[in-house]
C-alpha angles and dihedrals in degrees: 000000000000119000114256124232088258090054091050092048092049091050091049093050092045091053092043095061104128121248095243090053091049090051094049090047090051092051092046091052093052120088091201132042113271133212118235090252094050090049093046092053093045092051098038092243132134112268091230090056094054091041090056098040099048096064089045090052089047092053088052088050093242095123138016136226117248127198117293113255140162110292111237089219106042100023089226128122106265141172115259128214135203144167 
């Protein structure tokens, strides 16, 4: 069965969701604060992208900093973020 125009439009819009929106959505979906690396892996984004965007979102008061803790991915002490 061929995809309809509506299917194609939905797929385009889904892929077009901006990175800041993806990051906020990822934080909203998490019951605990996440590190930028944890969030990047969960969302399929580059770690550098989340590491750059999180402070920008914080300056715009769209997310908050949590307490630093050991990252479950890297094992290093890292800043956490939440909404």
